[in-house]
C-alpha positions in Angstrom: 0.0 0.0 0.0 1.4 3.4 -1.0 -0.6 5.6 1.3 1.9 7.6 3.4 -0.2 9.0 6.2 1.9 9.2 9.4 -1.2 9.1 11.7 -2.9 6.2 9.9 -3.2 4.1 13.0 -4.0 6.9 15.3 -7.0 8.2 13.4 -9.1 5.6 11.6 -10.5 7.0 8.4 -13.8 8.6 8.5 -15.4 5.6 6.8 -15.0 3.7 10.1 -18.4 3.8 11.8 -18.8 2.2 15.2 -22.2 0.6 15.4 -23.2 0.3 19.1 -25.4 -2.8 19.5 -25.7 -5.7 21.9 -23.4 -6.3 24.9 -19.6 -6.3 24.6 -17.7 -9.5 25.4 -14.6 -11.4 24.5 -14.9 -15.1 24.9 -11.7 -15.5 26.9 -12.6 -12.7 29.4 -14.8 -12.9 32.5 -16.2 -9.5 31.6 -13.7 -7.6 33.8 -11.6 -6.1 31.0 -10.4 -2.7 32.2 -12.0 0.1 30.1 -10.1 3.2 29.1 -7.2 4.0 26.8 -4.3 1.6 26.4 -1.2 3.1 28.0 1.0 1.7 25.3 -1.1 3.0 22.5 1.1 5.8 21.4 4.2 3.6 21.3 2.3 0.9 19.4 0.9 3.3 16.9 4.4 4.6 16.0 5.8 1.1 15.7 3.0 0.1 13.2 3.2 3.1 10.9 5.5 1.3 8.5 3.3 -1.9 8.6 0.3 0.0 7.5 2.2 1.9 4.8 3.6 -1.3 3.3 0.6 -3.6 3.9 -0.1 -6.3 1.3 -2.9 -5.7 -1.1 -4.6 -8.5 -3.0 -4.2 -8.8 -6.8 -7.2 -7.9 -8.8 -7.4 -11.5 -10.0 -7.9 -12.6 -6.4 -11.2 -10.6 -6.1 -13.3 -13.2 -7.8 -16.5 -11.9 -9.6 -19.6 -12.4 -7.4 -17.5 -13.4 -4.4 -17.8 -12.1 -0.8 -14.6 -10.1 -1.3 -16.0 -8.6 -4.5 -19.1 -7.5 -2.6 -16.9 -5.9 0.2 -14.8 -4.1 -2.4 -17.9 -2.7 -4.1 -19.4 -1.6 -0.8 -16.1 0.1 0.1 -15.8 -1.1 3.7 -15.2 -4.3 5.7 -17.9 -4.9 8.4 -16.3 -6.5 11.4 -17.7 -8.1 14.5 -15.2 -6.9 17.1 -15.3 -5.8 20.8 -14.6 -2.2 21.9 -13.5 -2.9 25.5 -10.7 -5.4 25.2 -7.3 -3.8 25.9 -4.5 -4.9 23.6 -7.1 -6.7 21.4 -9.7 -4.2 20.3 -9.9 -1.1 22.6 -11.8 2.0 21.8 -10.0 5.3 22.7 -12.6 7.2 24.9 -11.0 10.5 23.9 -11.3 9.6 20.2 -14.1 7.0 19.7 -13.2 6.5 16.0 -9.8 5.1 17.1 -9.9 1.3 18.0 -6.6 -0.4 18.5 -5.2 -3.8 19.4 -4.3 -7.2 17.9 -7.7 -8.0 16.6 -8.5 -4.4 15.5 -5.2 -4.0 13.7 -5.6 -7.3 11.8 -9.1 -6.4 10.8 -7.8 -3.1 9.4 -5.0 -4.9 7.5 -7.6 -7.4 6.0 -9.6 -4.3 4.9 -6.4 -3.0 3.2 -5.9 -6.4 1.5 -9.4 -6.2 0.0 -9.9 -2.5 -0.5 -6.5 -0.9 -0.5 -7.5 1.2 2.6 -8.3 0.4 6.2 -12.0 1.2 5.9 -13.7 -0.8 8.7 -17.2 -0.6 10.3 -17.3 -2.3 13.7 -20.3 -4.1 15.1 -19.6 -5.1 18.7 -20.9 -8.6 19.3 -21.9 -10.5 22.4 -20.3 -14.0 22.7 -23.7 -15.6 22.1 -24.5 -13.5 19.0 -21.4 -14.0 16.9 -22.9 -16.9 14.9 -26.1 -15.0 14.2 -24.2 -11.9 13.0 -22.4 -14.0 10.5 -25.4 -16.1 9.5 -27.6 -13.2 8.7 -24.9 -11.2 7.0 -24.7 -8.4 9.5 -20.9 -8.7 9.5 -18.4 -10.0 7.0 -15.9 -11.3 9.5 -15.6 -11.7 13.3 -12.3 -10.9 15.1 -13.3 -11.5 18.7 -11.1 -14.0 20.4 -13.4 -16.5 18.8 -12.3 -20.0 19.8 -12.5 -22.5 17.0 -14.6 -25.6 17.9 -16.1 -28.3 15.8 -19.6 -27.5 17.1 -19.3 -23.8 16.1 -17.9 -24.9 12.7 -21.3 -26.5 11.9 -22.8 -23.0 12.0 -20.0 -20.7 10.7 -16.6 -21.2 9.0 -13.2 -20.3 10.5 -10.1 -18.9 8.8 -6.9 -19.6 10.7 -6.2 -20.1 13.5 -4.6 -16.7 13.7 -3.8 -16.6 17.4 -3.3 -19.1 20.2 -4.1 -18.2 23.7 -4.4 -20.4 26.9 -3.5 -20.2 30.5 -0.4 -18.1 31.3 1.4 -16.8 34.4 1.5 -13.3 35.8 3.8 -12.1 38.6 4.5 -8.8 40.4 6.6 -6.6 38.1 9.7 -6.8 40.4 9.7 -10.6 40.4 12.7 -12.0 38.6 12.6 -15.6 39.8 9.4 -16.9 38.1 9.6 -17.2 34.3 6.6 -19.4 33.7 4.6 -22.4 34.7 7.9 -24.5 35.3 8.8 -22.2 38.2 5.6 -22.6 40.2 6.5 -25.8 42.0 6.1 -25.2 45.7 4.7 -21.7 45.1 1.4 -20.2 46.2 -0.6 -19.7 43.0 -3.6 -17.5 42.6 -6.4 -18.6 40.2 -9.8 -17.5 39.3 -12.6 -19.5 40.8 -14.3 -21.8 38.3 -11.7 -21.3 35.7 -9.5 -23.9 33.9 -6.6 -22.9 36.1 -8.2 -24.6 39.1 -7.3 -28.0 37.7 -4.6 -27.1 35.2 -2.1 -25.8 37.7 -2.1 -28.9 40.0 -1.8 -31.0 36.9 1.4 -29.1 35.8 2.7 -28.4 39.3 1.3 -30.8 42.0 3.4 -29.2 44.8 1.9 -25.8 44.2 -0.7 -24.5 46.6 -3.9 -22.9 45.1 -5.8 -19.9 46.4 -8.9 -18.8 44.4 -10.6 -15.5 44.0 -14.0 -14.8 42.5 -13.1 -12.0 40.0 -10.1 -11.0 38.0 -9.7 -7.6 39.8 -9.6 -9.4 43.2 -7.0 -11.8 41.9 -4.8 -9.0 40.6 -5.1 -7.1 43.9 -4.1 -10.3 45.8 -1.1 -10.8 43.6 0.1 -7.2 44.1 -0.5 -7.5 47.9 1.8 -10.6 48.0 -1.0 -13.0 48.9 0.4 -15.3 46.2 3.6 -15.7 44.2 1.8 -15.8 40.8 -1.5 -15.6 39.1 -2.6 -18.0 36.5 -5.4 -17.0 34.1 -6.1 -16.7 30.4 -3.2 -15.1 28.5 -5.2 -12.4 26.8 -6.9 -11.3 30.0 -3.5 -11.2 31.9 -2.0 -9.2 29.0 -4.8 -6.7 29.3 -4.3 -6.5 33.1 -0.6 -5.9 32.7 -1.2 -3.2 30.1 -3.3 -1.2 32.5 -1.4 -2.0 35.7 2.4 -1.6 35.8 2.5 -3.5 39.1 2.2 -6.9 37.3 3.7 -8.5 34.2 3.1 -11.6 32.2 6.0 -14.1 32.0 6.4 -16.8 29.4 4.0 -18.1 26.8 0.6 -19.9 27.5 1.1 -23.5 28.7 -2.3 -24.6 27.4 -3.7 -24.0 24.0 -6.9 -22.3 22.8 -7.0 -21.5 19.1 -8.8 -18.4 17.9 -10.1 -18.1 14.4 -11.6 -15.4 12.1 -15.3 -16.1 11.9 -16.8 -16.2 8.4 -20.1 -17.2 6.9 -20.7 -20.9 6.6 -19.7 -22.8 3.4 -18.1 -19.8 1.8 -15.0 -21.7 0.6 -13.8 -18.9 -1.7 -13.7 -16.3 1.1 -12.1 -18.8 3.5 -9.3 -19.6 1.1 -8.9 -15.8 0.4 -8.6 -14.9 4.1 -6.3 -17.9 4.8 -4.0 -16.9 1.9 -3.8 -13.4 3.4 -2.9 -14.8 6.8 -0.1 -16.8 5.3 1.2 -13.7 3.5 1.3 -11.5 6.6 2.9 -14.3 8.7 5.6 -14.8 6.1 6.4 -11.1 5.6 6.7 -10.4 9.3 3.5 -8.3 9.6 1.8 -10.7 12.0 4.8 -10.7 14.4 5.0 -6.9 14.3 1.3 -6.5 15.2 1.7 -9.0 18.0 4.8 -7.2 19.4 3.0 -3.8 19.3 -0.1 -5.0 21.0 -0.2 -8.2 23.1 3.5 -8.5 23.1 3.9 -5.1 24.7 2.7 -6.5 28.0 4.5 -9.8 27.9 8.0 -10.6 29.1 8.9 -13.3 26.6 9.9 -13.7 22.9 7.4 -13.4 20.0 5.6 -16.7 19.4 5.3 -18.3 16.1 1.9 -17.8 14.4 -0.3 -20.9 14.6 -0.4 -23.2 11.5 -3.4 -22.6 9.3 -6.0 -25.4 9.6 -4.2 -26.9 12.6 -7.2 -27.5 14.8 -10.5 -29.3 14.3 -13.1 -27.0 12.9 -10.6 -24.7 11.1 
């Protein structure tokens, strides 16, 4: 893409319209995502300027006549099911509501560039239980919403990807230099969320760890900062969001369980699925995927950049 707008990521083009409907939820969150602007947004914006300027654009021959991508191109915007309250994933700037940033939000804009040559996106915030309906009735073209790929869901919608793997990860106080991940939790006091997968996963990985549970994510974070536990185990994306908004904690290591997220698409649209998967392969090979991860989720994680998940690697994808 040859557009050379230095503030491309800070100010989404006027064509982006945020459609406020339904509740806001990301499937990996317990609803406690911290609202407000992302403290790392300015730094992330600067680091992605070149990514946007040089984003890959599909060849005209790839926009097949009568296809979903042709309809999107004719319309002039990509309609995306995407949260507005998920820090580091898709967070709306309260001081500039047209500005939505994060891993999901940036990838959605890059997909729009691939189809349209410009990041023209309209956002429809979904609730977890409405994502299938939004795709089935054509309200949205795609869903970027920490949408876990399952075989059951794949009977109702299609999934491109996976494009991101999450799972349980470890957070510690920001001054902790001893714990680097799950392997260091033997004999430690570990905070978990009540009724979350961590309740059973931690003892399976570290039988000598002692577990203390808290009802909500804010309570667990407070307990960690107060020293009532050595570490906090929770979903990676939620911990990264917590760390982005609270300098008192940090995420260490990569997730030690796997939950694969896919891009939701209309069911049985093989042409569009192939098109989106081809785009994912291109942005993974040219380093775009890694740069977006580093500027968003990676900004709150004390570990190396992970490899992108293999396309079609999980049942339902």
